[in-house]
N, C-alpha and C positions, 0 to 999 in steps of 0.2 A: 859437359859439352863445351867446346871451345868457343871463344868469342866470335871468331870468323864464321863458324858454323851457325851460331845463333843469329848473326847478322844475315847470313844467306837465307836462312829459314824465314826470317822476318820479311826480307825483300820478296821472296817467293810468294808469301801469303798476301802481299799487298799489290802484286802485279796481276792484272786480269789474265785468265787462262788464254783467251783468244780475243784479239781486237775485233770489233765489229766492222761491218762493211757500210761505210757512210752512204754509198750510192743506194744500197738496199734500204738503209734507214730513211733516206729522203723519200723513197717510194712509200714506205710504211707511214711516214709522217703526214701523209695526206689525211689520214684519220684523226690527226692531232691538231690540224690547222685551224679548226673553228675556234678553239680556245687559245692555243699556244702559237698559232701562226706557222706557216711553212718556213718562215724566216726566223722562227724561234722567239719572236717578239709578241708578247701577250696581246690578245684581242679583247680580253675580258678583264675587268678590274680584280677579280679574285683568282685569276690564273697567273702563275709565275712565268717570267721570261725563261726560256730554256737555252737560248743562243749563248754560246760561250761557257756554259756550266761545265764543271769538271766531269769527265766521263765516268769515273768510279762513283761519283755522287748520283748521277743519273741512273746508272745500273742499280745502285742500292735502293733508290727511291722507287723505281718501277718494280723491282723485285718485291719490295715491302708492300706496295699497293696490291700486287698480284697475290701474295700469300696472306694478306690480311693484317700484317704487323703494323702497317701504316694505313690509316683510313681516311677516305674522302668520298663523298657521295658519288661523284662522277668518276674519279680516277680508280676507285676500287672496282668499278664495273669495267671501265675501259681497259684496265691492265689484265683482266682475267684471261683473255684469249691470247696474250702475248707469250711467245716461246722465249727461251733463253736467247736464241739467236736474234729474235725481233728486238728484245731489250738491248742487246749488245749493239745491234745495228742502229737503233734510234739514238742510243747514247753516243755512238761514234758520229752520227750525223749532226746532232744538236751541239755537241762539244766542239765540233770542227768549224762551226760558224764563227767567224771572227767578228768581234764587236769592238767599237771604239768607246772608251770611257773618257769623257771630258768633264773634269771637275768644274763646278761653278766658278765664275771668275769675276 
């Protein structure tokens, strides 16, 4: 296999098949807002902020909660009814929220 073909295959494997719909993700995120906030900023001390997270990470995490690879008492239940499209849409929405990081000064 040529180096160019290897690189092309690697890139194809890391690029999501279809980008999610952020508008649909925002509508679906209503069910997430009690813990993660509609703005993606956590409302509970044990729930992570989702705003600005990288889209592939969010897809991976939600998929793993859904299939049981990753476990959390709340998320394992919450993710069960998510379709692949729901996951892609939620990831597109939360990853699209711009956050400002201000280092301590």
